[in-house]
C-alpha positions in Angstrom: -3.7 21.9 3.8 -2.7 18.4 2.6 -1.9 15.8 5.2 1.2 14.9 3.2 3.0 16.6 0.4 6.0 14.7 -1.2 8.0 17.1 -3.6 10.5 15.5 -5.9 11.8 13.1 -3.1 15.1 11.5 -3.9 17.2 9.0 -1.9 20.1 6.6 -2.8 21.9 3.8 -1.0 25.4 4.1 -2.6 25.0 3.4 -6.3 21.1 2.2 -5.7 18.6 4.9 -6.1 15.8 4.0 -3.8 13.6 7.0 -4.8 13.8 8.9 -8.0 11.9 12.2 -7.8 8.6 10.9 -6.3 5.9 13.6 -5.8 2.3 13.3 -4.5 -0.1 14.7 -2.0 -2.4 13.0 0.6 -5.6 14.7 1.4 -7.1 15.0 4.9 -9.2 12.0 5.9 -7.9 9.8 3.0 -6.9 6.2 3.3 -3.9 6.2 1.0 -1.9 3.4 -0.2 1.7 3.1 -1.5 1.6 0.0 -3.7 5.0 -1.6 -5.0 6.9 -4.7 -5.0 10.1 -5.4 -2.7 12.7 -2.9 -3.8 10.2 -0.5 -5.1 10.9 2.4 -2.5 8.0 2.0 -0.2 10.1 1.8 3.0 12.3 4.3 2.1 9.6 6.8 1.6 7.8 5.7 4.8 10.9 6.1 6.8 11.3 9.6 5.4 7.6 10.5 6.0 8.1 9.2 9.7 11.1 11.5 10.2 13.4 8.5 10.6 15.7 9.5 7.9 16.3 12.6 5.7 15.9 12.5 1.9 18.8 12.8 -0.4 16.9 15.3 -2.4 13.5 17.1 -2.7 11.3 17.6 0.5 8.4 16.2 2.3 5.8 18.1 4.5 3.6 16.1 7.0 0.7 18.1 8.5 2.2 21.3 7.3 5.7 20.7 8.6 8.8 19.8 7.1 10.1 16.3 7.8 13.6 17.5 8.6 13.5 21.1 9.8 10.2 20.4 11.7 10.6 16.8 12.7 9.6 17.4 16.2 6.3 18.9 15.2 5.6 16.1 12.7 6.2 13.4 15.5 3.7 15.1 17.6 0.9 14.6 15.1 1.6 11.3 13.6 1.1 7.6 14.9 3.2 5.0 13.5 2.5 1.4 13.2 5.9 -0.5 12.0 5.8 -3.9 10.1 7.7 -5.4 12.9 5.8 -6.1 16.1 6.4 -3.3 18.7 4.3 -4.9 21.6 5.7 -6.7 24.5 4.3 -10.0 24.4 4.6 -10.7 28.2 2.6 -7.8 29.1 -1.3 -7.2 28.7 -2.7 -5.1 26.2 -3.6 -2.7 29.0 0.0 -2.8 30.3 1.4 -2.0 26.7 -0.5 1.0 26.3 0.1 2.3 29.9 3.7 2.1 29.1 3.3 3.8 25.9 1.4 6.8 27.7 4.3 7.1 30.1 6.8 7.6 27.2 4.4 10.4 26.0 4.6 11.9 29.4 0.8 11.7 30.3 -0.4 11.6 33.7 -1.5 8.2 35.0 -5.2 9.3 35.0 -4.9 10.8 31.5 -3.0 7.5 30.3 -5.6 5.2 31.6 -8.4 7.2 30.1 -6.8 7.2 26.7 -6.0 3.5 26.8 -9.5 2.7 27.5 -10.8 4.9 24.9 -8.5 3.3 22.3 -9.0 -0.4 23.1 -12.6 0.5 23.1 -12.2 1.9 19.6 -10.5 -1.1 18.2 -12.8 -3.5 20.0 -10.6 -5.0 22.5 -11.6 -3.4 25.8 -12.8 -6.9 27.0 -9.5 -8.3 26.3 -7.4 -5.6 27.9 -6.2 -7.9 30.5 -5.0 -10.6 28.3 -1.3 -10.9 27.5 -0.2 -10.0 24.0 1.0 -13.6 23.6 -2.4 -14.9 24.0 -4.1 -12.8 21.5 -4.5 -13.7 17.7 -2.5 -12.0 15.2 -5.4 -10.0 14.0 -5.9 -8.7 17.7 -2.3 -8.0 18.2 -2.5 -5.8 15.1 -5.4 -3.9 16.6 -3.6 -3.4 19.9 -0.4 -1.9 17.6 -3.2 0.3 16.1 -4.6 1.4 19.5 -0.9 2.1 20.6 -0.2 4.2 17.6 -3.5 6.3 18.3 -2.8 6.8 22.0 -1.7 10.5 21.6 -4.7 11.1 19.3 -2.6 11.7 16.0 -4.1 13.4 12.9 -2.1 10.9 10.6 -1.3 7.3 10.9 1.4 5.8 9.1 1.3 2.0 8.6 4.1 -0.1 7.0 2.8 -3.3 5.6 0.2 -3.5 8.6 -1.3 -7.0 7.5 2.0 -8.7 7.6 1.5 -12.2 9.2 -2.3 -11.8 9.3 -4.9 -14.2 8.2 -7.6 -13.1 5.6 -10.0 -12.4 8.8 -7.3 -10.3 10.5 -6.7 -8.1 7.3 -10.5 -7.6 7.1 -10.6 -6.5 10.9 -7.7 -4.2 10.3 -9.4 -2.3 7.3 -12.6 -2.3 9.3 -10.9 -0.5 12.1 -9.0 2.0 9.8 -12.2 2.9 8.4 -13.8 3.4 11.8 -11.1 5.5 13.0 -11.5 7.9 10.2 -15.3 8.1 10.7 -15.0 8.8 14.3 -11.6 10.8 14.6 -11.2 12.1 11.1 -7.7 10.2 11.0 -5.8 10.1 7.8 -4.0 6.8 7.1 -1.1 6.0 4.8 -0.5 2.4 4.2 2.3 0.7 2.4 1.6 -2.7 0.9 2.6 -5.1 -1.8 -0.7 -6.8 -1.6 -3.2 -5.9 -4.6 -6.5 -6.5 -2.7 -5.3 -4.3 0.1 -4.5 -1.6 -2.3 -8.1 -1.9 -3.7 -9.5 -0.8 -0.2 -7.6 2.5 -0.4 -9.3 5.8 -1.5 -6.2 6.5 -3.8 -3.1 4.6 -4.4 0.5 5.6 -5.5 2.0 2.8 -7.5 6.0 2.8 -7.2 8.5 0.7 -9.0 12.1 0.8 -8.6 12.1 4.3 -6.8 9.8 5.8 -9.5 6.1 6.9 -9.0 4.6 5.2 -12.1 0.9 5.7 -11.4 -1.5 7.6 -9.0 -5.3 7.5 -8.6 -8.1 5.6 -7.2 -8.2 2.0 -7.7 -11.2 2.3 -10.0 -9.8 5.2 -12.1 -6.4 3.4 -12.6 -8.1 0.2 -13.7 -10.3 2.2 -16.0 -7.3 3.6 -17.9 -6.5 0.1 -19.0 -9.7 -0.1 -20.9 -11.8 -3.1 -21.7 -10.6 -6.6 -21.1 -6.9 -7.9 -20.6 -6.0 -11.0 -22.8 -3.1 -13.3 -22.0 -2.0 -15.8 -24.7 0.3 -18.9 -24.5 2.1 -19.7 -27.8 5.1 -21.6 -28.9 6.6 -18.5 -30.3 5.3 -15.6 -28.4 7.3 -12.8 -30.1 6.3 -13.8 -33.7 2.5 -14.1 -32.6 2.6 -10.7 -30.9 4.1 -9.2 -34.2 1.5 -10.9 -36.4 -1.4 -9.9 -34.2 -0.1 -6.2 -34.4 0.3 -6.6 -38.1 -3.2 -8.3 -38.8 -5.3 -6.7 -36.2 -3.5 -3.2 -35.5 -3.5 -4.2 -31.7 -0.8 -3.4 -29.4 0.4 -6.7 -28.4 3.4 -7.3 -26.1 5.4 -10.1 -24.6 5.5 -10.3 -20.8 7.4 -13.3 -19.4 7.0 -15.5 -22.3 3.1 -14.7 -22.8 1.4 -12.4 -25.5 -0.6 -9.7 -23.6 -3.1 -7.3 -25.2 -5.9 -5.1 -24.1 -9.2 -4.9 -26.1 -12.5 -3.3 -25.3 -14.6 -6.5 -26.2 -12.1 -9.3 -25.4 -14.9 -12.0 -25.6 -15.4 -11.2 -29.3 -11.9 -11.0 -30.3 -11.0 -14.5 -28.9 -12.5 -16.4 -31.7 -10.8 -14.2 -34.5 -7.4 -14.7 -32.8 -8.0 -18.5 -32.8 -9.4 -18.6 -36.2 -6.4 -16.4 -37.6 -3.7 -18.5 -35.8 -5.2 -21.9 -34.9 -1.9 -23.8 -34.7 -0.1 -21.0 -32.8 -2.5 -20.2 -29.9 -2.2 -22.6 -27.3 -4.6 -20.9 -24.7 -6.3 -17.9 -24.0 -7.2 -16.2 -20.7 -9.6 -13.4 -20.6 -9.9 -11.0 -17.5 -11.0 -7.7 -16.2 -8.3 -5.0 -15.5 -6.5 -5.5 -12.2 -4.0 -3.2 -10.5 -1.3 -5.5 -11.6 -2.5 -4.8 -15.3 -2.1 -1.2 -14.3 1.4 -1.7 -13.1 2.3 -3.8 -16.2 0.9 -1.0 -18.5 3.0 1.5 -16.7 6.3 -0.6 -16.4 6.4 -3.3 -19.1 6.9 -6.0 -16.5 5.0 -7.9 -14.1 4.5 -6.9 -10.3 6.5 -9.8 -9.1 9.2 -10.4 -11.7 12.3 -12.9 -11.5 14.6 -11.6 -9.2 12.1 -9.4 -7.1 
């Protein structure tokens, strides 16, 4: 059984379509990423999976239960870490977890046992008595993670979990996501707009303007691009792109005023381009494919475009 099944999900806010027939599955034990720019549909999809809203069309199943008809069963099996902090900063890490346990209806003894276990799992047992306001951003996020895991969920839903974290805090977060998967077989779904964060996922679904444009492992998606990516600065990029296509038979496109093309041996192509168009090529940048190149390949525009 899949941890998550999204089948032709649709949702609209008035005339704006936030989700447009999105379908994918998440396998048990995966760390699965939803990558997209602001307005891509990530938050709407997250809210549907967390049973906070019903889709306009299609259906979603989480841990075998429909997110609408079986919302109560879904909630018993998921832990949710929201983008906005949900901790009481004046309480200690320990007190935040005890309060959460009471909301779940655990006994005092059971709550203390679970709180101790979860804080130990995220490496904060020694800081349990510290007020949240005294903890670093990374530590607070780990308390959020412990809070979300207090009832031993099989699936964690995390909405932009690294928001506000420094690079060290981000590394810690991903270390502990990997740890809870290894120790408790927890599946994680993470929404993010950060390429380097998506690279850490087992598989990633790339969203743009409500559509699923690519799905696969980060390495597999980048392999689809093939070879190297060249970006050329030119006074007349549209004319240069057309001439490159005519002379070399390559698919050159103009993205935000720059000529972009893919080639298996980009380093060998550069001198040929400069020799062919010596007065028209201002500069050339050569790079290996990234997830942004995957995004551009499938959408025809950059990840962060004007107006995003």
